[in-house]
C-alpha positions as YAML, in Angstrom:
chain: A
units: angstrom
residues:
- id: 1
  name: MET
  ca: [0.00, 0.00, 0.00]
- id: 2
  name: THR
  ca: [1.43, 3.40, -0.97]
- id: 3
  name: ARG
  ca: [1.18, 6.55, 1.10]
- id: 4
  name: ASP
  ca: [-0.93, 9.13, -0.77]
- id: 5
  name: TYR
  ca: [-0.66, 11.77, 1.90]
- id: 6
  name: PHE
  ca: [1.73, 13.14, 4.46]
- id: 7
  name: ASP
  ca: [1.25, 11.48, 7.83]
- id: 8
  name: PRO
  ca: [3.69, 12.98, 10.31]
- id: 9
  name: SER
  ca: [5.30, 10.82, 12.94]
- id: 10
  name: PRO
  ca: [4.43, 11.56, 16.58]
- id: 11
  name: GLU
  ca: [7.74, 13.44, 16.87]
- id: 12
  name: GLU
  ca: [6.81, 15.69, 13.93]
- id: 13
  name: THR
  ca: [3.25, 16.38, 15.09]
- id: 14
  name: VAL
  ca: [2.59, 19.74, 16.72]
- id: 15
  name: ILE
  ca: [-0.19, 19.76, 19.33]
- id: 16
  name: VAL
  ca: [-1.84, 23.17, 19.72]
- id: 17
  name: LEU
  ca: [-4.04, 23.93, 22.72]
- id: 18
  name: VAL
  ca: [-6.74, 26.28, 21.45]
- id: 19
  name: ASP
  ca: [-7.96, 28.59, 24.19]
- id: 20
  name: ALA
  ca: [-11.58, 29.70, 24.52]
- id: 21
  name: ALA
  ca: [-10.92, 33.13, 22.95]
- id: 22
  name: THR
  ca: [-9.45, 31.53, 19.82]
- id: 23
  name: VAL
  ca: [-12.36, 29.07, 19.62]
- id: 24
  name: ARG
  ca: [-14.76, 32.04, 19.76]
- id: 25
  name: LYS
  ca: [-12.79, 33.75, 16.96]
- id: 26
  name: ALA
  ca: [-13.09, 30.58, 14.84]
- id: 27
  name: GLU
  ca: [-16.85, 30.53, 15.50]
- id: 28
  name: THR
  ca: [-17.19, 33.93, 13.81]
- id: 29
  name: ILE
  ca: [-15.91, 32.33, 10.60]
- id: 30
  name: ILE
  ca: [-18.48, 29.50, 10.65]
- id: 31
  name: GLU
  ca: [-21.92, 29.86, 9.10]
- id: 32
  name: ARG
  ca: [-23.28, 26.39, 9.88]
- id: 33
  name: CYS
  ca: [-22.22, 22.83, 10.62]
- id: 34
  name: GLU
  ca: [-22.75, 19.36, 9.17]
- id: 35
  name: HIS
  ca: [-25.95, 18.98, 11.22]
- id: 36
  name: CYS
  ca: [-27.42, 22.12, 9.64]
- id: 37
  name: ASP
  ca: [-26.03, 21.32, 6.18]
- id: 38
  name: PRO
  ca: [-25.10, 17.70, 5.34]
- id: 39
  name: ASN
  ca: [-22.94, 19.05, 2.49]
- id: 40
  name: ALA
  ca: [-20.63, 21.05, 4.78]
- id: 41
  name: PRO
  ca: [-17.26, 20.84, 3.03]
- id: 42
  name: PHE
  ca: [-14.52, 21.75, 5.53]
- id: 43
  name: PRO
  ca: [-13.38, 20.30, 8.85]
- id: 44
  name: LEU
  ca: [-13.27, 22.80, 11.71]
- id: 45
  name: LYS
  ca: [-9.54, 22.14, 11.92]
- id: 46
  name: ALA
  ca: [-9.13, 23.93, 8.55]
- id: 47
  name: ILE
  ca: [-10.66, 27.04, 10.16]
- id: 48
  name: LEU
  ca: [-8.39, 26.55, 13.18]
- id: 49
  name: ASP
  ca: [-5.37, 26.30, 10.85]
- id: 50
  name: TRP
  ca: [-6.27, 29.71, 9.43]
- id: 51
  name: VAL
  ca: [-7.06, 31.35, 12.79]
- id: 52
  name: THR
  ca: [-3.93, 30.02, 14.53]
- id: 53
  name: THR
  ca: [-1.68, 30.28, 11.43]
- id: 54
  name: SER
  ca: [-0.55, 26.71, 12.09]
- id: 55
  name: ILE
  ca: [0.83, 24.33, 9.50]
- id: 56
  name: PRO
  ca: [-2.06, 22.02, 8.52]
- id: 57
  name: SER
  ca: [0.02, 18.97, 7.61]
- id: 58
  name: VAL
  ca: [1.61, 18.61, 11.06]
- id: 59
  name: THR
  ca: [-0.84, 20.21, 13.49]
- id: 60
  name: ASP
  ca: [-3.42, 18.56, 15.74]
- id: 61
  name: TYR
  ca: [-5.69, 20.59, 18.00]
- id: 62
  name: VAL
  ca: [-6.99, 20.25, 21.55]
- id: 63
  name: LEU
  ca: [-9.85, 22.64, 22.25]
- id: 64
  name: GLU
  ca: [-10.20, 24.19, 25.70]
- id: 65
  name: VAL
  ca: [-13.95, 24.40, 25.03]
- id: 66
  name: PRO
  ca: [-15.97, 23.02, 22.11]
- id: 67
  name: ALA
  ca: [-16.90, 25.47, 19.38]
- id: 68
  name: ARG
  ca: [-20.60, 26.15, 18.88]
- id: 69
  name: CYS
  ca: [-22.44, 26.22, 15.55]
- id: 70
  name: PRO
  ca: [-24.07, 29.61, 15.03]
- id: 71
  name: GLY
  ca: [-26.87, 27.87, 13.11]
- id: 72
  name: CYS
  ca: [-28.02, 25.18, 15.53]
- id: 73
  name: GLY
  ca: [-25.93, 25.79, 18.66]
- id: 74
  name: GLY
  ca: [-24.47, 22.29, 18.56]
- id: 75
  name: GLU
  ca: [-21.01, 21.48, 19.88]
- id: 76
  name: LEU
  ca: [-18.23, 21.25, 17.31]
- id: 77
  name: LEU
  ca: [-14.94, 19.46, 17.78]
- id: 78
  name: GLU
  ca: [-11.96, 19.73, 15.47]
- id: 79
  name: ASP
  ca: [-13.14, 17.09, 12.98]
- id: 80
  name: ALA
  ca: [-16.69, 18.46, 12.65]
- id: 81
  name: LEU
  ca: [-17.54, 19.60, 9.13]
- id: 82
  name: VAL
  ca: [-18.52, 23.25, 8.70]
- id: 83
  name: VAL
  ca: [-19.54, 25.82, 6.10]
- id: 84
  name: PRO
  ca: [-17.45, 29.00, 6.30]
- id: 85
  name: ALA
  ca: [-19.28, 32.33, 6.50]
- id: 86
  name: PRO
  ca: [-19.58, 34.05, 3.09]
- id: 87
  name: SER
  ca: [-17.44, 37.04, 4.13]
- id: 88
  name: VAL
  ca: [-14.40, 34.78, 4.62]
...
């Protein structure tokens, strides 16, 4: 089996603790989640990459508090799919 993607080793992985203020900032970029829209295209971690200016290929996130969907109010963890707000 060939490797089609970059999968960093544990030594190469960067763990970022995302504080509540940064989670709230990420929420302002979200329009709705996969529960509101089954076709939501992006994982929340893509929004977190942008907000934290982290390198997507090596970064994993630990959220201090779950993000909330502005559409339904549901909890969102880093792998939840979201629709970015149109102004982004």
